[in-house]
DRENBA-45235 format. One line per field, with one value per residue: residue number from 1; x, y, z of N, C-alpha, C, O in turn. Coordinates in nm, 2 decimals. Last residue first. Example, Ala and Ser with C-alpha at 12.3 -4.5 7.8 and 13.67 -1.06 7.14 Angstrom:
% residues 2
n <- c(2;1)
n_px <- c(1.28;1.32)
n_py <- c(-0.22;-0.57)
n_pz <- c(0.71;0.78)
ca_px <- c(1.37;1.23)
ca_py <- c(-0.11;-0.45)
ca_pz <- c(0.71;0.78)
c_px <- c(1.29;1.32)
c_py <- c(0.00;-0.33)
c_pz <- c(0.79;0.78)
o_px <- c(1.34;1.42)
o_py <- c(0.11;-0.33)
o_pz <- c(0.80;0.85)
% end
This chain:
% residues 56
n <- c(56;55;54;53;52;51;50;49;48;47;46;45;44;43;42;41;40;39;38;37;36;35;34;33;32;31;30;29;28;27;26;25;24;23;22;21;20;19;18;17;16;15;14;13;12;11;10;9;8;7;6;5;4;3;2;1)
n_px <- c(0.45;0.31;0.11;0.25;0.35;0.11;0.02;0.22;0.18;-0.07;-0.18;-0.29;-0.13;0.01;-0.08;0.06;0.26;0.19;0.01;0.07;0.04;0.30;0.33;0.14;0.24;0.47;0.35;0.22;0.44;0.57;0.38;0.38;0.66;0.74;0.70;0.88;1.11;1.10;1.10;1.35;1.52;1.45;1.53;1.81;1.86;1.79;1.99;2.22;2.17;2.16;2.43;2.55;2.46;2.55;2.85;3.02)
n_py <- c(-0.70;-0.59;-0.42;-0.21;-0.10;-0.04;0.17;0.36;0.42;0.53;0.67;0.68;0.77;1.00;1.24;1.56;1.73;1.88;2.07;2.32;2.55;2.57;2.33;2.37;2.60;2.49;2.31;2.49;2.63;2.42;2.36;2.60;2.61;2.45;2.61;2.82;2.67;2.57;2.82;2.92;2.72;2.77;3.04;3.00;2.84;3.03;3.22;3.07;3.02;3.28;3.35;3.16;3.25;3.51;3.56;3.79)
n_pz <- c(2.90;2.69;2.80;2.91;2.68;2.54;2.72;2.68;2.41;2.40;2.72;2.97;3.16;3.24;3.48;3.42;3.35;3.14;3.23;3.34;3.19;3.08;2.93;2.74;2.61;2.50;2.32;2.15;2.05;1.91;1.71;1.57;1.47;1.26;1.04;1.08;1.05;0.79;0.65;0.72;0.60;0.33;0.30;0.32;0.10;-0.10;-0.06;-0.13;-0.40;-0.50;-0.46;-0.63;-0.88;-0.90;-0.70;-0.51)
ca_px <- c(0.50;0.42;0.07;0.18;0.44;0.20;-0.06;0.20;0.31;-0.05;-0.11;-0.38;-0.15;-0.01;-0.05;-0.06;0.28;0.29;-0.05;0.10;-0.07;0.25;0.42;0.12;0.11;0.48;0.44;0.14;0.34;0.64;0.42;0.26;0.60;0.75;0.63;0.73;1.08;1.10;0.98;1.23;1.52;1.43;1.39;1.74;1.89;1.71;1.85;2.21;2.18;2.04;2.33;2.58;2.43;2.41;2.77;2.93)
ca_py <- c(-0.76;-0.67;-0.54;-0.30;-0.15;-0.14;0.05;0.29;0.36;0.40;0.68;0.64;0.62;0.97;1.10;1.48;1.66;1.78;1.95;2.20;2.51;2.68;2.36;2.26;2.61;2.60;2.26;2.39;2.70;2.48;2.26;2.56;2.71;2.40;2.48;2.85;2.74;2.48;2.73;2.99;2.74;2.64;3.01;3.08;2.79;2.90;3.25;3.12;2.91;3.20;3.42;3.15;3.11;3.49;3.55;3.68)
ca_pz <- c(3.02;2.66;2.73;3.00;2.78;2.49;2.69;2.81;2.45;2.34;2.59;2.85;3.16;3.10;3.45;3.43;3.48;3.12;3.17;3.41;3.26;3.15;3.05;2.83;2.69;2.59;2.42;2.23;2.12;2.02;1.81;1.64;1.56;1.40;1.05;1.08;1.17;0.90;0.64;0.75;0.74;0.39;0.28;0.42;0.23;-0.09;-0.04;0.01;-0.30;-0.51;-0.40;-0.48;-0.83;-0.89;-0.82;-0.51)
c_px <- c(0.45;0.48;0.19;0.14;0.38;0.30;0.03;0.12;0.30;0.08;-0.09;-0.31;-0.24;-0.03;-0.09;-0.02;0.16;0.31;0.06;0.05;-0.05;0.13;0.36;0.21;0.09;0.35;0.45;0.22;0.26;0.54;0.49;0.29;0.48;0.69;0.63;0.65;0.94;1.07;0.98;1.11;1.40;1.43;1.36;1.59;1.82;1.74;1.77;2.06;2.17;2.05;2.20;2.47;2.45;2.38;2.63;2.85)
c_py <- c(-0.89;-0.74;-0.64;-0.43;-0.24;-0.19;-0.07;0.17;0.29;0.34;0.54;0.65;0.58;0.82;1.06;1.34;1.56;1.69;1.85;2.08;2.38;2.63;2.47;2.27;2.49;2.61;2.36;2.34;2.60;2.56;2.32;2.45;2.66;2.49;2.43;2.72;2.77;2.55;2.63;2.90;2.81;2.65;2.87;3.06;2.87;2.84;3.13;3.16;2.95;3.08;3.35;3.23;3.10;3.35;3.52;3.68)
c_pz <- c(3.04;2.78;2.71;2.93;2.88;2.59;2.64;2.80;2.59;2.38;2.53;2.72;3.04;3.09;3.31;3.40;3.50;3.24;3.14;3.35;3.34;3.24;3.14;2.95;2.78;2.68;2.53;2.34;2.21;2.11;1.93;1.74;1.63;1.50;1.19;1.09;1.18;1.03;0.75;0.75;0.79;0.54;0.35;0.42;0.34;0.05;-0.02;0.04;-0.16;-0.41;-0.39;-0.41;-0.68;-0.84;-0.80;-0.64)
o_px <- c(0.49;0.57;0.17;0.14;0.44;0.33;0.01;0.15;0.35;0.09;-0.08;-0.37;-0.26;0.03;-0.20;0.07;0.16;0.37;0.02;0.03;-0.14;0.12;0.37;0.18;0.04;0.36;0.45;0.17;0.23;0.56;0.46;0.23;0.47;0.67;0.54;0.55;0.88;1.00;0.88;1.02;1.34;1.34;1.26;1.52;1.76;1.64;1.68;2.01;2.10;1.95;2.12;2.43;2.37;2.28;2.59;2.79)
o_py <- c(-0.96;-0.83;-0.76;-0.54;-0.34;-0.31;-0.18;0.07;0.18;0.21;0.44;0.64;0.46;0.76;1.09;1.31;1.49;1.59;1.73;1.98;2.32;2.68;2.46;2.23;2.51;2.63;2.33;2.32;2.63;2.57;2.27;2.45;2.68;2.45;2.36;2.72;2.76;2.49;2.60;2.91;2.78;2.59;2.85;3.05;2.81;2.78;3.13;3.14;2.89;3.05;3.35;3.19;3.03;3.33;3.49;3.78)
o_pz <- c(3.14;2.77;2.70;3.00;2.92;2.59;2.69;2.87;2.61;2.39;2.61;2.62;3.02;3.00;3.26;3.32;3.60;3.23;3.12;3.43;3.40;3.35;3.26;3.06;2.89;2.80;2.65;2.45;2.33;2.23;2.04;1.85;1.75;1.62;1.23;1.16;1.29;1.11;0.81;0.84;0.89;0.61;0.41;0.52;0.43;0.11;0.06;0.15;-0.08;-0.34;-0.29;-0.30;-0.61;-0.76;-0.68;-0.68)
% end
């Protein structure tokens, strides 16, 4: 393995690591919402629901 291939593999690994660390807070919040049952709450105040009612 030459230096260019090693550098390419390291950069790919760093990219995957940065993406994983960047998504971690969103996964934690999603897990907490599932744990406390917040995902089953009526979501009638979301902008998407408002637009669906508005467009009918």
